[in-house]
N, C-alpha and C positions, 0 to 999 in steps of 0.2 A: 683639607682633604675629607670627602664624603666618606660618610658611614656607610652608604649601602651602594648599590649601581641602579636599585628599584628609583622609579620615576613617580612622585607623588600623584597622587589621584587626584585629577582637579576639582574642586569644591561644587562646581554644578552636577557632574555626574555623581558622586558621592550622594548630593541633595537626592538625585533621582532614584538613586538605590535604595535608599533609607524612603523614602515615599513609595516605591515599590513594595519594598518589605513591610509596610505599615498597612498595605492595603487588605481590607479584608478577603480570607479567600472562602469560597463554598464550593462543596461537592457536588455538582451536575451530574445527576444518573441519566441515561437513555436505555430503554428496552427496545429491541427490535424484533418483530415477530411477524409471521406469514398472515397476511390477511384471510386468506382461504381456508387456514388448518389453526392460527393460533398458535401455531410452535414457533418456539422463538429461533431467531436468525443468526446462525455463526456466519463470519466473514463481511460483516458490515460495515463499514468504514462511516464513523461519525465524527462530525467536523465543526467545530464553533468558532464563530468568527464575532467579535465586540461588536454591539449595535452604536454606542458611542464611542467617541476619542477613534486616535490612530491605532490601528493594527497590523503587523507584520509577520512575516513567515519565520518559522525558527530556523535556524541556520541550519546548512546540508547536513547530512551525516554520510556515513558508510553504514552500508548493509548487505545481505548476503539472501540469495534465495537459492538453496540447496537441491539438488537433484538427487534424490534416493529412491529406490524400490520403483522407479520409472514414474515418480511423481515429484511436482513442484512443492517444496516447503520452505517458508509458509504457501497458503493458497494466496494469500491476499497481503500485499504488504501497503502501508503508506508511509511515503517519505515524503518531504520538502523539496521545492526544486533546487537542483543543483548537487542532490545528494548522488551519490557513485554507487552502482550496486553490482555485486559480483556473482556468480553462476558457479558454483564448482559443481562439479561432477561426482558423485561418493559411489557412482553404480560401476561394474564390471562390464557394462556396453556405453558406446557411445554416444552423446546427445548432440543436437543440432537449436540451439536456443534463436528463435526468431519472434518479430512482432512488426506487423503493419498499422501499428495504431497512430493516431494524429501527434500526439505530444513528439515520437520519434521512432521509424522507421531504422529497423538493424537486425544482422541477421550473426552470430557467431558459428564458425563453420563447425562441422565435426570433430569435437573434443572428447577425451577420456578424461584422465587425471593431470592436464596441463591445462589448469584454470585461464580462460584468457583476461586480457585487462577489464578491470571494471568498466560499466557503461555509465557515462553522467546523462543524468535526466533534466533538464533546465527548465522544459515549460509544463506548467500543471495540465493536468488530462487523467486518462486512464490508459493505461498500456496494457495490453492482452497479451500474454507471452504463449507460445507453442513450442512443440518438439518437431522437426521435419522427419525423423524418424518414429515417432511415438506420437499418433496422432489424439492419443485420449488424454496426452499432458497439457496442461492448461494451468495458468494462472495469471495473475493479475498486481500491477503496480500502480497504485493511486497517487499521484504526485499533486500535494497539495498544499496552497498558501495558508491554508487554515494556521492560526497560533495553536488550537487545540484540537487534538484529534487523536483516534485510537482505533484498535479494529474488535468488535465484539466477539467473545467468547461463544463457547458452546451453550450459554443460557443465554445468549442473544444481549447480554448487557455490557456497558460502558461505565466507568465513573470517572469525570475528569476532575481535578481541583483546578477551578479559576477564580478570577477576581470577580467580586459581586457587582450584579449589573445585567442586564437583557443581552441575549445574544441571537445570530442568527443561526439558523441549525440545519446543517443539510447533512442528507445519510445517502450513502451509494452501495449497491449489494450488486454482485454478477448476473443475478437474476431478475434485474430491477426492468431490462428490457434486453432486445437486441443487439443494438450496437454499443453496450457498455459504458457510452458515456452521460448517461442519463442520471440525475441526482432530484431525491426527494427533497422539498424544503418547507422548514415552520420557524417557531419561535421557539425559546428556551429561555428562563429565567436561570440565575446562575446557580439555585438553591432548591431547583426545580427538580422531581423524579416524572419523566414523563414516559409512556408507552407509546411507540409507533408502529402501526400494523402496514405492513408494506403491501401493495398488488404488484404480486411478480406478474410479468408479461413475456419473460423470454421464453423462446422456443424451446423442445427437449432437446438434451443434446445430441449430436448425429450419433449413429451407429459407429462403434469401436472396430471401425475397419481399417487395415492398414493402406496409406498411400503408395501410389506406384513408387515413388523414391524408396518408402520404407519395406515394401517386396524385395527389391532388387538389393537392400543391403543385408536383407534376413537371407536372402539367397546366395550374396556373398560369403556371410558367416557361415552357411552352412558347406562352401565349396573353399571355403579358408583365404578366401582373396579379399575380405575387408580390409580398410584400412586402419 
């Protein structure tokens, strides 16, 4: 009679886990700044790919971008391919979330508290989100195959614990250029602390004027006929 229903871990897998645990770990630090002003840049995605050996993307995750005070929170989200992202509405007005970006074109029709099912993002790339009711609302989902990635805070910095060795460094920022699909690329050692100055080329944001759909919706709200 078996003492436990658990299956033993195969010796090769156990050995691989022991070798991984024994690998030296270093803290790779990157600070991202605006080349024109020298000011730190928040919401930059920093991604690291090992230069040697095989690397694979982390497993998919479940994440959320919340709509609150007519703002997407967070402004930038980074997830591995296959991840499922939900879009809860915490406002008292309806929103319509949409994207026409290369990874996935989708639209979530007007909704309030009834959060639609999560959206699955299978392809790597940058997803630009908008709201068809509030033109000023914008957010970004970066679907990255990088084994190590993070989003810079207000001080423009990220710190990633990675195995020792050289890495390919990629950095993305919403203002890098107008298509939002371009990345800055360079090199980084695992124990290196590097400052990267990005030249921002994106056009100034459009004036916050409501779309025709938004105007009709606001008019319906005033008349009490909005859905």
